[in-house]
N, C-alpha and C positions, 0 to 999 in steps of 0.2 A: 643599278648605280655604277657597278664596276665597269660594265660595257660603255656607258656614257662617259665615264672618266677616261677610259682607254681611248675612246674616239677623240676626245678633246686634247689629251696630253700627247698622244702619238700621232703626229701629222702623217706618218707613213702607214697608219693602221689600215689593214685590209683583212677581210674575212677570207678564209682558205677552205678548200674542200676537206671534209672529214673522211679519213680513211683509217680503218682499224690497223693496228700494227701487224706486220707479217708474223705468222706463227701463233697469233693470239687465238683464244677460243672464239671471240667475236668474229675474227676474220675467217676462221674455218666454217663457222655456222653460216656466215654471209655467203661464202663461196658455194656451200652445199645447196642453200636455198635458191641462189641465183641460177646455179647449174640445172637444178630440177625444173625451174620455171622455163628457162630457155630450151631445155630438152623437150618439155611438154609442147611448147610453141612449135618447135621443129617437127614434132610428130603430127600435130594437128594440120600444119600447112602441107605436110607430105602425104596426107590422105588423099584418096580419090573418090569423090571430089574433096577439095580442101575444107577443113573446118576453121572458121575464123573467129571463134569465141574469144580466145586469148588476144588475138591480133586487134580485135575491135576495142577491147578494154585498153590496150596500149595506145591505140589511136585516140581514145577518149582522154587519157592522161596527157598525151602530147598536146592535144587541143587545149586543154585547161592551162597547160604551161605556157603555150604560145599566147593565149589571151591574157595571161597574168603579166606578160612583158609590155602590153600595150598601154599607152597613156590615154587619158580621156578624149583627146583630139584625134585618135587613130580610128575613126569610124569606118573608113574605107577598108583598112586592113582587117578590122574586126568582122566586117560583113563578108570579106573573102574567106576568112577562116571558117566562119559559121556555115557558109555555103558549100565549100569543098569538103570540109571534115564534118559533114552532117551525119551523125551516128545513126539516126533512124533510117536515112536513105542508104547508108553503107550496109546496114543489117539486111534491108530488103534486097539489095543487089547481091549480097552474100548468099541469101536463101535461094535466090533465083539463078545463081551461078553466073552472075554478070559483073561481079566486083573485079575491078582492075586495081589491085592494091598498090602496084608499082606506081600508078599514076598519082594516087593519093600521097604516097611517100615522096614522090618528086616534088609535089606542091609543098609539102612540109619542109623539105630541105631548102627549097627556094625561099620560103618564108623565114626560115632560120637565118639564111644569108642576109635577108633584109633587116632583121632585128638584131643580129649579133654585133658585138664590138669589132672594129677592124682587126684586133689581135686574134680573132677566131676565124678569119677568112681561110686560113690554111686548113683548119679542121673541117670547115664546110666543103672545101675542095676535095678533101679525102673521102668525105661521105659520098660524093658523086661517083667515086671510083669503085665503091662496093656494090657488087651485083647480087650476092646472096641475101635474101630478105631477112633472115634471123640475125646474122652478123650486122646487117644494116640497122635493124631496130636497136640492137645493143649499142652501136656506135652513136646513133641519134640520141639515146638517153644519156650517154656519157657527155656529149657536147652540150645537151640541154642543162646538165648539172653545172657545167662550166659557165654557161650563160646566166644561170641563176646567181652564181657567185659574182659575176661581173655586174649584174643588175643591183645586187645588194651593196657592192662596193661603190657603185655610182650613187646609190641612195645615201650611203654614209658620207661621201664627199659633199653631197648636196646639202645635207642637214648640219654638217659640222659648224658653219658660221652661225646658224641659228641656235645650235646646241650650246655653243660657247657663251652666248648671251644669257642662257637660262641655267647653265650647269652649276654655277656657284650656288645659287639659291636652292636648286634641286638637291645637290649633294649635302648642303647644310641641313635641309629639311629631313632627308633620309637618315642622316647621322643622328639628328636630334631624336628621331623615332627609335633609333637603335639604343641610345644611351638611356632613354626613358624606360626601356624594357630590361636593360642589362645593368646590374648592380656593379659599381666601381668600374664603369666602362672607360674611364680616363686615367686609371692608375699608372699605366706605363708612360702616358704623356706627361703626367704630373712629375713622375720620377725623372724623366728625360730633361725637363726644364729645370728641375731642382738641381740636378747634377751639373747642368751648364752654368747655373748661377754660382754653385759652390766652386766649380772649376775656375771661374773668373776671379772669385775672391781669393782662393788658395794660391793661384798663380801670381797674384799681385798685379793683375793686368790693370793698365791705367786708361785714361780717357782717349788714348790714341786708337783704341779699338772701336770707339764710338763712331757713328756716322759723321761724315764731313758736315761741319756747321753745327754739330750738337754741342751743348755746353759741357764743359769738363766735369767729370764726376769727382766727388770728394770722398776720399777714403774708399770703403768697400761698396758704396752705393753705385749701381749701374742703371742706366735707362732700360726700359723693357725691350726696345729694339736691339740693343747691344746683346742682352742675354739671349734673345730669340735667335738672332743671327749666329751667335756662338753655338747655340744648340743645334742649328741646322748644319754647321760645319762639323760638329761631332758625328753626324750621320755618315760622313765620308771616312770615318775611322772605326766604324761599328763592328762589333763582334756578332755577326749575324747568326752564328751557330749557338751561342750561349746566352745572348742578351735579347729579351723581348723587344720588338720594335714598337715605337709609339703608335697607339691605336689610330691617331689622326693621319698617319702616314703609311698605313699598311698596304694600301693599294699601289703605292709607289716604292715599296721596299726593293723590288727587283731592279728598279731604275737606279736607286741609290747604290745598290750593291754593284751594279754594272759600272757606274761612274767610279766607285771606289777602286775596283780592279783596274780600270783604265788608268786612273791616277797613279796607282802603285807601279804600273808598268812605265808610265811616262817619267816617274821619278827616277827609276833605274836607268832609263834611256838617257835622260838629261845628265845624270851623274857621270856615266861612263864617257859621254861626249865631252863634258867639261874637263874630265881627267885627260882625255886624249889631246885636247887643244892646249891644255896647260903644259903637258909634257913636250908636245911638239914645238911649242913656242909660236912666235909671230909669223913664221913661214906659212902656216896654214890659214891664218885668219884672212877673211875676205875672199877666199877662193870660191867662186860660184859653184853651187851644186854639191860640194864635197860633204858638207854637213848632212845634207839630205841623203846622200849615198850611204854614209855611216849609219844614219838613223834607220834607213831601210834594212841594212844588214842586222843591226841590233834588234830591231822589232821582229824580224823573222826568227832569230834565235830565241827570243823571249816569248814567242807565241806558245800559249799553253802554260804560262808560268804559274797559274793558279790551280793547275791539276795536281792532285796529291802526289803523283809519281814523278813530278817535275824535279830535276836536280839542279838547283840554282848554282851551287858551287861549280859543278862541271860546266854549266852553261856560261858562267862568267869567265871561267878559264878559257873556254873556246872564244868568247868575245874578245878577251885580251889578246889572244894570238891573232885573231882576225884583224883587230884594230892595228896591231903592229905591221901586219902585211900591207894593209890599205894605206896607212900613214907613210910607210917607207916608199911605196909605189908612187904616191902623190908627190912626195918630196923629190924623188928622182925625176919624175916627169917634169917638174918645174925648176930643175937645176939646183936643188938644195941637197945638202948632205943628209944621208939617212940617219935614223936614230942610232946612237951608240948602244953597245950591249947593255950598259948600265941604265940608260934611259928606257930601253925596251923592257928591261926587268922591272923598272919602276912602273911603267905603264901597265904591264901585266899584273903586278902585285896590287897596285891601287885599284885596278878594275875588279880583281877578285875580292878585295876588301869591302866592296859595296854590298856584299851579301849580308853584312851585319847591319841591323836596323839603326844602331848607334854610330855608324860610320859618319865621320864629320862631313864628307862631301854629300852623302845621301841626306843627312839631316839638314844641310844647308839648302839643298834643292827642295826638299819637302817643305821646309819653312817658307821658302819663297812662293811655292805653289799655294800653300794655305793663305799666305798674305794676299796673293793676287785674287784668289777666289773670294776672300772676305771683302776685299776692296770692290770686287765686281758686285757683290750683294749690296754693299753700301752705296754704290753708284747707280743702282738699278732705277733710282728715281731721277737721275740726271741724264743728260744726253751723251756726255763723254764717257768713254770706257777707260779703265785704269791702264797705265803703262805696264807692259810685261817686264818683270824684273830681270836683271842680268843673269845669264846662265840658262834662261828659259826660252830664248829666241828660237833654238832649233825645234822646240815642241810648241811654239806659239799657236800654230793653226789648230792642233788637236786640243790644246789647253783652252783656247777661246771657245771652241765648239762645246766642250764640257761646261765651261762657265755659263754659256748661254742656256744650255739645257738645265743646269743646276738652278740658275736664277729663275727660269720659267716655272720649274717645279715648286720652288720656295714661294714665289709670289702668288701662285695659284693656291697653294696650300694655305697661305696666310689669309687670302680672301675668303676661302671656304670656312675655315675654322677660327676666324678672328674673334668671335664672341667667347669661345672657350679659352683661347690663348690669353686674351686680355684679363679674364677672371683669374686664371691660374697664376699668371705673371704678377698680377697685382698682389695676390696673397703671398707669393714667394718674396717679392721685393719689400713688402711692408713688414714681413717677418724678419728679413735680413736687417732692415732699417732699425726695427725695435731692438734686435740683438746687438747691433752696432752701438746704438744709443745707450743700451744697458752697460756695455763694456766701457764706454767713455765715462759714464757716471761712476762706475766702480773704480776706475782709475783716478777720478777726481777725488 
């Protein structure tokens, strides 16, 4: 189920060759075994007359691999492979001292060139330059392994459209099998949705959070879609280290964490750019390319901001200095007066203050990002996308990319687990409604 989900959700998904880590026990054992095998082959082929037992086994493996690449309509190529790499005939020739192994290998390389992807043409060319038979066998198997990966990735891209049609029902069925065997399999999902409902009630959120066109909620009552979307938004502020992730979203946890880190960086980037433009005044507004230049500089300095050893205080101090230099350079270049010492100090100080999560500029940017993403979720059933709020234009491209990814994840997750969500939300909202009515009766 996890592999099918990965193929559907990650359009760039590709299988990659598996290689043990350098220095690992698996790598050392693999190296020892491979060396012993190739050394044995070298000894056999170096005998007088040569012994071809190992070589013929390798030719058999190569033949099976080449045949596995063929489609049903490749009858001519199949016939050629079976005729040239005829193991019984090759054994007879070896026993009678008449085997020309180089001729067989040349055919194999030629067939590999016919069957490989264009990206492997260079590897095939290099094979033709190898003259020693043992290194050539080793190189052939290396290229065949790459061709297997290419073939598997081609198959993945071919089945993706068909898999997408079936994946919702498939994942739903597999998850149902899981929860039937696992007691309390939706505990964390229940808690996640309950906390979202409680958060809405406690924050005094009103009907403006509801989807466009929805009826206004009265009091603490919210429609299921509002609570559900609010719950998804909470995943972008999740404490992944200490809070269990909802069971229905476990396969996408890494994606949500990746988006969360990207949004945190975008928040800081947008905040310091807003500060720079506010301090510099109208002189910089409208200058083509300058915002992108500043954004590039800030992004480079913030790279790795989620690594434990990263020092945000020092980095923001450096960013403040760099912004002053760039702003003054730009002002001078366009005939404006450079920043005064006081304004430069303000720019540096306000930039460093962004380190605090409760910084007013940072909170403003964060709030606007959250509003945009919520609006994007609400507009997912409409053709038009929400307008990017003020202050976020410099990060619009990156923000919209995240919004699209976020919306796709959410909508797919809703489709797969809709029956479970509907049941849980109905219970939560009916409980809240009963509680609300009880309070009203008590007040009366």
